[in-house]
Short mmCIF file of the C-alpha atoms (twelve columns), coordinates in Angstrom:
data_MODEL
# 
_entry.id   MODEL 
# 
loop_
_atom_site.group_PDB 
_atom_site.id 
_atom_site.type_symbol 
_atom_site.label_atom_id 
_atom_site.label_alt_id 
_atom_site.label_comp_id 
_atom_site.label_asym_id 
_atom_site.label_seq_id 
_atom_site.Cartn_x 
_atom_site.Cartn_y 
_atom_site.Cartn_z 
_atom_site.pdbx_PDB_model_num 
ATOM 1  C CA . MET A 1  -8.280  21.566 0.474   1 
ATOM 2  C CA . ARG A 2  -11.201 20.892 -1.849  1 
ATOM 3  C CA . GLU A 3  -13.076 23.879 -3.094  1 
ATOM 4  C CA . ALA A 4  -15.457 24.252 -6.048  1 
ATOM 5  C CA . MET A 5  -15.919 27.535 -7.843  1 
ATOM 6  C CA . THR A 6  -17.462 28.803 -11.040 1 
ATOM 7  C CA . LEU A 7  -15.287 30.545 -13.621 1 
ATOM 8  C CA . GLU A 8  -16.536 32.403 -16.661 1 
ATOM 9  C CA . LEU A 9  -14.884 31.912 -20.031 1 
ATOM 10 C CA . ALA A 10 -14.007 35.312 -21.489 1 
ATOM 11 C CA . GLN A 11 -13.262 36.320 -25.056 1 
ATOM 12 C CA . ARG A 12 -10.540 34.324 -26.793 1 
ATOM 13 C CA . GLY A 13 -11.012 31.507 -24.266 1 
ATOM 14 C CA . LEU A 14 -9.395  33.291 -21.334 1 
ATOM 15 C CA . LEU A 15 -10.083 32.256 -17.739 1 
ATOM 16 C CA . THR A 16 -9.183  34.296 -14.688 1 
ATOM 17 C CA . LEU A 17 -8.159  32.443 -11.558 1 
ATOM 18 C CA . PRO A 18 -9.600  34.076 -8.448  1 
ATOM 19 C CA . LYS A 19 -7.118  36.250 -6.552  1 
ATOM 20 C CA . ARG A 20 -7.366  34.136 -3.409  1 
ATOM 21 C CA . LEU A 21 -6.107  31.093 -5.389  1 
ATOM 22 C CA . ARG A 22 -3.328  33.078 -7.058  1 
ATOM 23 C CA . ASP A 23 -2.264  34.355 -3.641  1 
ATOM 24 C CA . ARG A 24 -2.580  30.974 -1.914  1 
ATOM 25 C CA . TYR A 25 -0.376  29.223 -4.506  1 
ATOM 26 C CA . ARG A 26 1.858   32.232 -5.189  1 
ATOM 27 C CA . LEU A 27 0.928   32.311 -8.868  1 
ATOM 28 C CA . GLU A 28 2.116   35.218 -10.955 1 
ATOM 29 C CA . ALA A 29 1.726   36.343 -14.555 1 
ATOM 30 C CA . GLY A 30 3.834   34.101 -16.779 1 
ATOM 31 C CA . ASP A 31 3.657   31.040 -14.492 1 
ATOM 32 C CA . GLN A 32 2.849   27.856 -16.378 1 
ATOM 33 C CA . LEU A 33 0.088   25.481 -15.335 1 
ATOM 34 C CA . THR A 34 -0.705  21.991 -16.581 1 
ATOM 35 C CA . LEU A 35 -4.214  21.253 -17.860 1 
ATOM 36 C CA . LEU A 36 -5.403  17.648 -18.113 1 
ATOM 37 C CA . ASP A 37 -8.564  16.826 -20.049 1 
ATOM 38 C CA . LEU A 38 -10.046 13.695 -18.499 1 
ATOM 39 C CA . GLY A 39 -12.935 13.246 -20.892 1 
ATOM 40 C CA . GLY A 40 -14.446 16.654 -20.242 1 
ATOM 41 C CA . VAL A 41 -13.319 16.919 -16.633 1 
ATOM 42 C CA . PHE A 42 -10.509 19.466 -16.532 1 
ATOM 43 C CA . VAL A 43 -7.749  19.276 -13.943 1 
ATOM 44 C CA . LEU A 44 -5.535  22.333 -13.620 1 
ATOM 45 C CA . SER A 45 -2.256  21.837 -11.766 1 
ATOM 46 C CA . THR A 46 0.587   24.107 -10.716 1 
ATOM 47 C CA . ARG A 47 2.938   21.132 -10.984 1 
ATOM 48 C CA . LYS A 48 4.507   19.841 -14.150 1 
ATOM 49 C CA . LEU A 49 3.649   16.284 -15.036 1 
ATOM 50 C CA . GLU A 50 6.468   13.751 -14.804 1 
ATOM 51 C CA . PHE A 51 6.594   13.247 -18.577 1 
ATOM 52 C CA . GLU A 52 6.997   17.011 -19.031 1 
ATOM 53 C CA . ARG A 53 9.913   17.027 -16.588 1 
ATOM 54 C CA . ALA A 54 11.449  14.040 -18.387 1 
ATOM 55 C CA . ALA A 55 10.998  15.776 -21.750 1 
ATOM 56 C CA . ASP A 56 12.667  18.914 -20.370 1 
ATOM 57 C CA . ARG A 57 15.641  16.862 -19.101 1 
ATOM 58 C CA . LEU A 58 15.957  15.043 -22.434 1 
ATOM 59 C CA . ARG A 59 15.778  18.300 -24.402 1 
ATOM 60 C CA . ALA A 60 18.462  19.871 -22.203 1 
ATOM 61 C CA . ALA A 61 20.730  16.831 -22.528 1 
ATOM 62 C CA . LEU A 62 20.370  16.787 -26.313 1 
ATOM 63 C CA . GLU A 63 20.993  20.528 -26.553 1 
ATOM 64 C CA . ASP A 64 24.143  20.072 -24.423 1 
ATOM 65 C CA . GLN A 65 25.334  17.593 -27.082 1 
ATOM 66 C CA . GLY A 66 24.633  20.091 -29.847 1 
ATOM 67 C CA . GLU A 67 21.481  18.339 -31.047 1 
ATOM 68 C CA . SER A 68 18.322  20.101 -32.172 1 
ATOM 69 C CA . LEU A 69 14.911  18.994 -33.326 1 
ATOM 70 C CA . GLU A 70 15.987  19.627 -36.914 1 
ATOM 71 C CA . SER A 71 19.125  17.468 -36.600 1 
ATOM 72 C CA . MET A 72 17.138  14.633 -35.018 1 
ATOM 73 C CA . LEU A 73 14.485  14.756 -37.760 1 
ATOM 74 C CA . LEU A 74 17.191  14.697 -40.426 1 
ATOM 75 C CA . THR A 75 18.801  11.643 -38.806 1 
ATOM 76 C CA . LEU A 76 15.400  9.946  -38.561 1 
ATOM 77 C CA . ARG A 77 14.754  10.530 -42.289 1 
ATOM 78 C CA . GLU A 78 18.193  9.149  -43.159 1 
ATOM 79 C CA . GLU A 79 17.648  6.040  -41.028 1 
ATOM 80 C CA . ARG A 80 14.199  5.468  -42.512 1 
ATOM 81 C CA . GLY A 81 15.741  5.645  -45.969 1 
ATOM 82 C CA . LYS A 82 18.356  3.049  -45.028 1 
ATOM 83 C CA . TYR A 83 15.712  0.773  -43.548 1 
ATOM 84 C CA . GLY A 84 13.701  0.791  -46.751 1 
ATOM 85 C CA . GLN A 85 16.789  0.039  -48.856 1 
ATOM 86 C CA . ASP A 86 17.882  -2.893 -46.701 1 
ATOM 87 C CA . ARG A 87 14.568  -4.715 -46.831 1 
ATOM 88 C CA . PRO A 88 13.668  -6.937 -49.755 1 
ATOM 89 C CA . ALA A 89 10.685  -5.719 -51.765 1 
ATOM 90 C CA . LYS A 90 7.415   -7.521 -51.101 1 
ATOM 91 C CA . LYS A 91 5.805   -9.364 -53.938 1 
ATOM 92 C CA . GLY A 92 4.125   -6.887 -56.274 1 
ATOM 93 C CA . GLN A 93 5.857   -3.819 -54.760 1 
ATOM 94 C CA . LYS A 94 8.269   -1.596 -56.637 1 
ATOM 95 C CA . ARG A 95 11.418  -0.188 -55.096 1 
# 
């Protein structure tokens, strides 16, 4: 169903979805919506985007293995350090 409506931006950037939409889609306080900015055209969706679902699955899998963002960043820094040590210096560059 396509329906256009005008919403007014309140203080602090808040928008209120009309009650008939909240009722129609069974939206409640605390529900999360996805907002896409398509060059100034905003699309608001009650569905998570596929990449968000994939990110959620990846996060859960990593947490199940005892990983955290901090542990992954530490590993990344360590690997970057190794990469720089393994490469020969370019002409004119110091190590």
